[in-house]
C-alpha positions as CSV (number, residue, x, y, z in Angstrom):
1,X,-15.9,204.4,151.5
2,X,-19.0,203.7,153.2
3,X,-22.4,204.0,151.9
4,X,-26.3,202.9,152.4
5,X,-27.8,199.3,151.8
6,X,-28.5,198.9,148.2
7,X,-26.3,202.2,147.4
8,X,-24.5,200.8,144.0
9,X,-20.8,201.0,144.5
10,X,-18.8,200.1,141.3
11,X,-18.8,205.0,140.3
12,X,-16.4,206.8,142.4
13,X,-18.0,210.6,142.7
14,X,-17.1,211.5,139.2
15,X,-18.8,208.7,137.3
16,X,-15.6,206.1,136.8
17,X,-15.5,202.2,137.4
18,X,-14.5,201.4,140.2
19,X,-13.8,198.2,142.3
20,X,-15.9,197.8,145.6
21,X,-14.3,198.0,148.6
22,X,-15.5,195.0,150.1
23,X,-12.8,194.5,153.4
24,X,-15.9,195.7,155.7
25,X,-17.6,192.4,153.9
26,X,-18.4,189.8,156.8
27,X,-17.0,187.0,154.6
28,X,-19.3,184.7,154.7
29,X,-20.0,180.8,152.7
30,X,-21.0,181.7,149.4
31,X,-22.4,179.6,146.3
32,X,-23.4,180.7,142.3
33,X,-25.0,177.5,139.7
34,X,-25.1,179.1,136.7
35,X,-26.1,177.3,133.1
36,X,-25.2,177.1,129.5
37,X,-26.9,175.7,126.9
38,X,-25.2,174.8,124.0
39,X,-27.4,174.1,120.5
40,X,-25.3,171.0,118.3
41,X,-26.7,169.0,115.2
42,X,-28.4,165.2,116.0
43,X,-24.2,164.2,114.4
44,X,-23.3,165.7,117.1
45,X,-25.6,164.3,119.7
46,X,-24.7,160.7,118.1
47,X,-21.1,161.3,117.9
48,X,-20.9,163.0,122.0
49,X,-23.8,160.2,122.8
50,X,-21.2,157.1,121.0
51,X,-17.8,158.2,121.9
52,X,-17.0,158.7,118.3
53,X,-15.8,163.2,118.0
54,X,-12.5,163.2,115.9
55,X,-11.0,165.8,118.8
56,X,-11.8,163.2,121.0
57,X,-14.0,163.6,124.8
58,X,-15.7,167.1,124.1
59,X,-17.2,166.4,127.7
60,X,-14.0,166.1,129.6
61,X,-12.5,169.3,128.1
62,X,-15.6,170.9,128.7
63,X,-15.6,170.2,132.2
64,X,-11.7,171.3,133.0
65,X,-12.4,174.4,131.0
66,X,-15.3,175.4,133.7
67,X,-13.3,174.8,136.3
68,X,-10.4,176.8,135.1
69,X,-12.5,179.4,134.0
70,X,-14.0,179.2,137.3
71,X,-10.3,180.8,138.6
72,X,-9.4,182.6,136.5
73,X,-12.4,185.5,136.6
74,X,-10.9,188.0,137.6
75,X,-8.6,188.2,134.9
76,X,-11.0,188.3,132.8
77,X,-14.4,190.1,133.9
78,X,-12.0,193.8,135.2
79,X,-13.6,194.3,138.0
80,X,-14.5,191.2,139.5
81,X,-12.6,190.7,143.1
82,X,-10.3,188.3,143.4
83,X,-11.1,185.0,145.4
84,X,-10.3,181.7,146.8
85,X,-12.5,179.5,144.9
86,X,-12.6,176.5,147.6
87,X,-15.4,174.3,144.8
88,X,-16.0,173.1,141.5
89,X,-18.8,171.6,140.7
90,X,-19.8,170.5,136.9
91,X,-22.4,168.6,136.2
92,X,-22.4,168.2,131.8
93,X,-25.6,166.0,128.9
94,X,-26.3,165.5,126.1
95,X,-30.1,166.7,125.9
96,X,-30.8,164.4,121.9
97,X,-34.2,165.5,122.1
98,X,-33.7,168.7,121.8
99,X,-30.0,168.6,120.4
100,X,-28.9,170.2,123.5
101,X,-25.7,169.6,125.3
102,X,-26.6,170.7,129.2
103,X,-23.9,172.4,130.8
104,X,-24.6,173.1,135.2
105,X,-21.5,174.6,137.3
106,X,-21.5,175.4,141.2
107,X,-19.2,177.1,142.4
108,X,-18.8,177.3,146.1
109,X,-16.5,179.9,148.1
110,X,-16.2,181.3,152.3
111,X,-15.6,185.4,151.2
112,X,-16.6,189.3,151.0
113,X,-18.7,188.8,148.0
114,X,-20.2,186.2,145.9
115,X,-19.2,183.9,143.2
116,X,-22.0,184.8,140.5
117,X,-19.5,185.7,137.9
118,X,-17.4,182.7,138.8
119,X,-20.5,180.6,137.6
120,X,-21.7,182.2,134.9
121,X,-17.5,183.1,133.6
122,X,-17.2,178.5,133.6
123,X,-20.4,178.0,131.8
124,X,-19.5,179.9,129.0
125,X,-15.9,178.7,128.8
126,X,-17.4,174.8,129.1
127,X,-20.3,175.9,126.2
128,X,-17.2,177.5,124.0
129,X,-14.8,174.4,124.7
130,X,-17.7,172.5,123.4
131,X,-18.0,174.4,120.4
132,X,-14.4,174.3,120.0
133,X,-14.3,170.1,120.1
134,X,-17.4,169.5,117.7
135,X,-17.1,173.5,114.9
136,X,-14.9,170.5,112.2
137,X,-18.5,168.4,111.8
138,X,-21.3,171.1,113.1
139,X,-20.4,174.5,112.7
140,X,-24.2,176.2,113.4
141,X,-23.4,174.7,117.2
142,X,-23.7,178.3,119.4
143,X,-24.8,179.0,122.7
144,X,-28.0,179.1,122.7
145,X,-27.8,180.6,126.7
146,X,-26.2,181.2,129.7
147,X,-27.7,182.6,132.9
148,X,-27.9,182.6,136.3
149,X,-30.1,179.7,138.5
150,X,-29.1,180.5,141.7
151,X,-27.3,182.7,144.2
152,X,-26.8,181.7,148.2
153,X,-24.8,183.7,150.9
154,X,-24.2,187.3,151.9
155,X,-26.5,190.1,152.5
156,X,-28.9,189.1,149.9
157,X,-29.1,185.8,151.2
158,X,-31.1,182.9,148.5
159,X,-31.8,183.8,145.1
160,X,-33.0,181.8,142.5
161,X,-34.2,181.9,138.6
162,X,-38.2,182.5,138.9
163,X,-39.5,179.6,136.8
């Protein structure tokens, strides 16, 4: 089925959800970066920076969770295409002043569709992993934000979240 450029193609003629056919799209190098921020207590900040979390290295667990989640995105998001994930970078830092863990996930591929959902899923699951690792110490830990920061490649080229 061919559609006009920019036309929304996620619904069939009866208005039912469908997976978009990307067969005729060009394979291009694509990347996306997403961010998750997890609000934590001052006590957890100290424990994360001092290496004293009872369940172990929460940031290492979050990093592996992010990478694993990017590869499982089509299993979790119903209309998401399975893609070859060619690279995943995960940057995690603890902002002691703001009592936040900030997780940046960048995903790369050369394929017919973008990796925005993979980056967002990786960031969100990493945030959930942080909460799982700290919940015994901080029951109020919560995901404060999950956002797409940038995407590159494909028909729409480059997009960056406005400041």
